C-alpha positions as CSV (number, residue, x, y, z in Angstrom):
1,M,167.1,84.5,116.5
2,I,166.2,86.9,119.3
3,N,167.2,90.5,118.7
4,R,166.4,93.8,119.9
5,K,163.7,94.5,117.3
6,N,161.9,91.2,118.2
7,I,162.0,91.9,122.1
8,L,161.0,95.6,121.8
9,P,157.2,95.1,121.0
10,Y,156.9,92.6,123.9
11,L,158.7,95.0,126.3
12,L,156.3,97.9,125.4
13,V,153.4,95.6,125.7
14,S,154.5,94.0,129.0
15,P,153.4,96.8,131.5
16,Y,149.8,96.5,130.2
17,V,149.8,92.6,130.2
18,I,151.2,92.6,133.8
19,H,148.4,95.1,134.8
20,F,145.7,93.1,133.1
21,I,146.8,89.7,134.7
22,L,147.2,91.1,138.2
23,F,144.2,93.5,138.4
24,V,141.7,92.2,135.9
25,A,142.2,88.6,134.9
26,F,143.2,87.3,138.4
27,P,140.5,89.1,140.3
28,V,137.7,88.1,137.9
29,G,139.0,84.5,137.9
30,F,139.2,84.3,141.5
31,S,135.8,85.9,142.0
32,I,134.4,83.1,139.8
33,V,136.1,80.7,142.0
34,L,134.7,82.1,145.0
35,T,131.2,81.8,143.7
36,F,131.5,78.0,144.2
37,H,132.9,78.1,147.9
38,K,132.0,79.6,151.3
39,W,134.8,81.6,152.7
40,N,135.0,84.3,155.4
41,I,138.7,85.1,154.8
42,I,139.8,83.6,158.1
43,S,138.8,79.9,157.9
44,P,139.6,77.8,154.9
45,M,137.4,77.8,151.8
46,E,134.6,75.2,151.8
47,F,133.4,74.1,148.4
48,T,129.5,74.4,148.1
49,G,129.0,73.8,144.4
50,V,126.1,75.7,142.9
51,N,124.4,76.5,146.2
52,N,125.4,80.0,146.2
53,Y,123.7,80.4,142.7
54,I,120.7,78.7,143.7
55,R,120.4,80.9,146.9
56,L,121.0,84.0,144.7
57,F,118.4,83.4,142.1
58,N,115.8,82.5,144.6
59,D,116.3,85.8,146.4
60,K,113.6,88.3,145.2
61,T,115.6,91.2,146.4
62,F,118.5,90.0,144.1
63,L,116.2,89.6,141.2
64,K,114.8,93.2,141.8
65,S,118.2,94.6,141.9
66,M,119.2,92.7,138.8
67,G,116.0,93.9,136.9
68,N,116.7,97.5,138.0
69,T,120.2,97.4,136.9
70,I,119.1,96.2,133.4
71,I,116.5,99.1,133.4
72,F,119.2,101.7,134.3
73,L,121.2,100.4,131.6
74,L,118.5,100.5,129.0
75,I,117.9,104.1,130.0
76,H,121.3,105.4,130.6
77,I,123.3,103.7,127.6
78,P,121.0,105.1,124.6
79,L,120.7,108.4,126.4
80,Q,124.5,108.7,126.6
81,I,125.0,107.5,123.0
82,I,122.5,109.9,121.5
83,F,123.6,112.9,123.5
84,A,127.5,112.1,122.8
85,L,127.0,111.5,119.2
86,F,124.7,114.6,118.8
87,L,127.4,116.9,120.6
88,A,130.2,115.2,118.7
89,E,128.6,115.9,115.4
90,I,128.2,119.7,116.4
91,L,131.7,119.9,117.6
92,N,133.1,118.4,114.5
93,Q,131.9,121.3,112.4
94,K,133.9,124.5,111.9
95,I,132.3,126.7,114.7
96,K,133.9,129.3,116.9
97,L,135.6,128.4,120.1
98,R,135.4,124.7,119.1
99,G,138.3,123.8,121.3
100,V,136.9,125.5,124.3
101,F,133.6,123.6,124.0
102,R,135.4,120.3,123.6
103,G,137.3,121.0,126.9
104,A,134.2,122.1,128.6
105,F,132.2,118.9,127.7
106,F,135.1,116.8,128.7
107,L,135.6,118.6,132.2
108,P,133.0,116.5,134.0
109,V,134.9,113.4,133.2
110,I,137.9,114.3,135.3
111,V,135.8,115.7,138.2
112,S,135.6,113.5,141.2
113,G,132.4,111.5,141.7
114,V,131.9,112.9,145.1
115,V,131.8,116.4,143.7
116,V,129.4,115.4,141.1
117,S,127.1,113.7,143.7
118,I,127.1,116.8,145.9
119,L,126.3,119.2,142.8
120,W,123.5,117.2,141.5
121,Q,122.0,116.8,145.1
122,Q,121.9,120.5,145.1
123,L,120.1,120.4,141.8
124,Y,117.8,117.5,142.8
125,G,117.0,118.6,146.4
126,Y,113.4,118.5,147.2
127,D,113.1,121.6,149.4
128,T,116.1,123.6,148.5
129,G,117.1,122.1,145.2
130,L,117.5,124.5,142.1
131,L,115.3,122.6,139.8
132,N,112.2,122.6,142.3
133,R,112.9,126.1,143.1
134,L,112.7,127.0,139.4
135,L,109.4,125.0,139.2
136,V,107.9,126.7,142.2
137,G,108.9,130.1,140.7
138,I,106.9,129.4,137.6
139,G,103.8,128.1,139.6
140,L,104.4,124.4,139.3
141,G,104.7,121.8,142.1
142,K,107.8,120.3,143.3
143,I,109.1,116.9,142.1
144,G,110.7,114.3,144.2
145,W,113.7,113.8,141.7
146,L,115.4,111.3,144.0
147,T,112.4,110.3,146.2
148,D,109.8,109.4,143.6
149,P,110.6,105.9,142.5
150,N,108.9,106.5,139.1
151,I,111.5,108.9,138.1
152,A,114.5,108.4,140.4
153,M,116.0,106.0,137.9
154,A,115.7,108.5,135.2
155,S,117.3,111.3,137.4
156,I,120.3,109.2,138.2
157,A,120.7,108.3,134.5
158,V,120.8,112.0,133.5
159,M,123.5,112.6,136.1
160,A,125.6,109.8,135.0
161,T,125.1,110.9,131.4
162,W,126.4,114.4,132.3
163,K,129.4,112.9,134.0
164,N,130.5,110.6,131.4
165,V,129.3,112.1,128.0
166,G,132.5,113.9,127.5
167,L,134.6,110.8,127.2
168,Y,132.3,109.3,124.6
169,I,132.3,112.7,122.6
170,V,135.9,112.3,122.2
171,L,135.5,108.7,120.8
172,F,132.7,109.8,118.4
173,L,134.9,112.6,117.3
174,V,137.6,110.3,116.3
175,G,135.2,108.1,114.5
176,L,133.6,111.2,112.7
177,Q,137.0,112.2,111.6
178,T,137.8,109.0,110.0
179,V,134.9,109.1,107.6
180,P,136.0,109.9,104.0
181,T,135.1,113.3,103.0
182,Q,134.7,112.1,99.4
183,Y,131.4,110.5,100.4
184,Y,130.1,113.7,101.7
185,E,131.3,115.6,98.5
186,A,129.5,113.0,96.4
187,A,126.4,113.5,98.5
188,D,126.4,117.2,98.1
189,L,126.5,116.7,94.3
190,E,123.5,114.7,94.5
191,G,121.7,117.3,96.5
192,A,121.6,115.2,99.7
193,T,120.3,117.0,102.9
194,H,122.4,117.0,106.1
195,L,120.1,114.6,107.7
196,Q,120.3,112.1,104.7
197,K,124.1,112.5,104.8
198,F,124.0,111.7,108.5
199,F,121.7,108.5,108.4
200,K,123.1,107.2,104.9
201,I,126.8,108.0,105.3
202,T,127.8,108.9,108.9
203,L,125.9,106.2,111.0
204,P,126.9,103.3,108.8
205,M,130.6,104.4,108.8
206,I,130.9,104.9,112.6
207,N,129.2,101.5,113.4
208,P,132.2,100.1,114.9
209,T,132.8,103.3,117.2
210,I,129.1,103.0,118.3
211,F,129.6,99.4,119.2
212,M,132.9,100.2,121.2
213,V,131.1,103.1,123.1
214,I,128.4,100.5,124.0
215,I,131.0,98.0,125.2
216,L,133.0,100.7,127.2
217,S,130.2,102.4,128.8
218,T,128.3,99.4,130.2
219,P,130.8,98.4,132.9
220,P,130.8,101.9,134.5
221,S,127.2,102.0,134.4
222,T,126.8,98.7,136.3
223,A,129.4,99.9,138.7
224,L,127.3,103.0,139.3
225,S,124.6,100.7,140.8
226,I,127.1,99.7,143.6
227,T,128.1,103.4,144.2
228,A,124.6,104.5,144.6
229,S,123.7,101.6,147.0
230,R,126.6,102.0,149.1
231,S,126.3,105.7,149.3
232,S,122.9,105.1,150.8
233,L,124.6,104.1,154.0
234,N,126.0,107.6,154.5
235,S,123.6,109.7,156.7
236,S,124.6,112.9,154.8
237,M,123.1,111.5,151.6
238,S,119.5,111.0,152.9
239,R,118.2,111.4,149.4
240,W,120.3,108.5,148.2
241,A,119.1,106.5,151.1
242,W,115.3,107.0,150.0
243,L,116.3,106.3,146.4
244,S,118.0,103.0,147.5
245,T,115.0,102.1,149.6
246,N,112.4,102.6,146.9
247,I,114.4,101.1,144.0
248,Y,116.8,98.4,145.4
249,G,114.7,97.3,148.4
250,N,115.1,97.6,152.1
251,L,118.4,99.3,153.5
252,P,119.3,96.4,155.7
253,T,119.3,94.1,152.7
254,L,121.6,96.5,150.8
255,R,124.4,95.4,153.0
256,S,124.2,91.6,152.0
257,P,126.4,90.2,149.3
258,V,123.2,88.8,147.7
259,V,122.1,92.2,146.5
260,S,125.3,93.8,145.7
261,S,126.6,90.8,143.8
262,S,124.0,91.8,141.0
263,P,126.0,94.6,139.6
264,N,129.3,92.7,140.2
265,I,127.9,89.8,138.0
266,M,126.9,92.3,135.3
267,F,130.5,93.9,135.7
268,M,132.2,90.8,135.3
269,F,130.1,89.8,132.3
270,W,130.9,93.1,130.4
271,T,134.4,93.0,131.5
272,A,135.1,89.7,129.8
273,L,132.7,90.2,126.7
274,P,134.8,92.9,124.7
275,A,137.7,90.4,123.9
276,W,135.6,88.6,121.2
277,P,134.1,91.5,119.3
278,F,137.1,93.5,119.5
279,M,139.0,90.6,117.8
280,R,136.4,90.5,115.2
281,L,136.7,94.3,114.6
282,S,140.5,94.0,114.1
283,I,140.2,91.6,111.2
């Protein structure tokens, strides 16, 4: 028999379900369907089978873009997890102005990406950037933070970490506060050091949180590749143009769907992946 108590949970969940169907499930599903067709929006779709995938994986620029996306993830994700966990561990202690520091670290998360790009361009600028001015002031040479292909990827990873680390600090704080204090008290009685407690108690207990942070931080990181390549078409972001030229290939090819599909494929994969492990974690 249907009553108010039985209907209420479905009513509360329905807005998210509708949002998920309209803005996640349908776009991802339709994007997968489009990969097997040729369509310019105006004319009817033409089924091409796997020809798009054959063309895609035979394109050297796409393979280079895919490889650099993976390299960026391998730099950014560990860096973000280490810094977020380190800062969360400090902010979980009883220190003065703890609430102020928590708010300060979270502030970059709500700042517009355009503002962040302009801010870090002022830091990374070759001639007038703050970092190079400091290096010159102490007698060292300038560094092409965004123009040197050997360090440009790491420079962007640092910027992305600064932008997003506050969100994952919050998640790690939640995980740290769920660890039973009895374990730490028992470790204190045994004379364990802080590092021993961290590696023997804290890390094993927050493994689900670490896994969740990895899953949640990967799609925005792949999307950052799209943002970086598209911003290179803006004449006011000349540093981004040089970065995209050296890392992702020639600028004209950046406009082609073959190159831009690399982060999109990664994004669709990581969007669909969390369903299975989260079902496992909830058991």
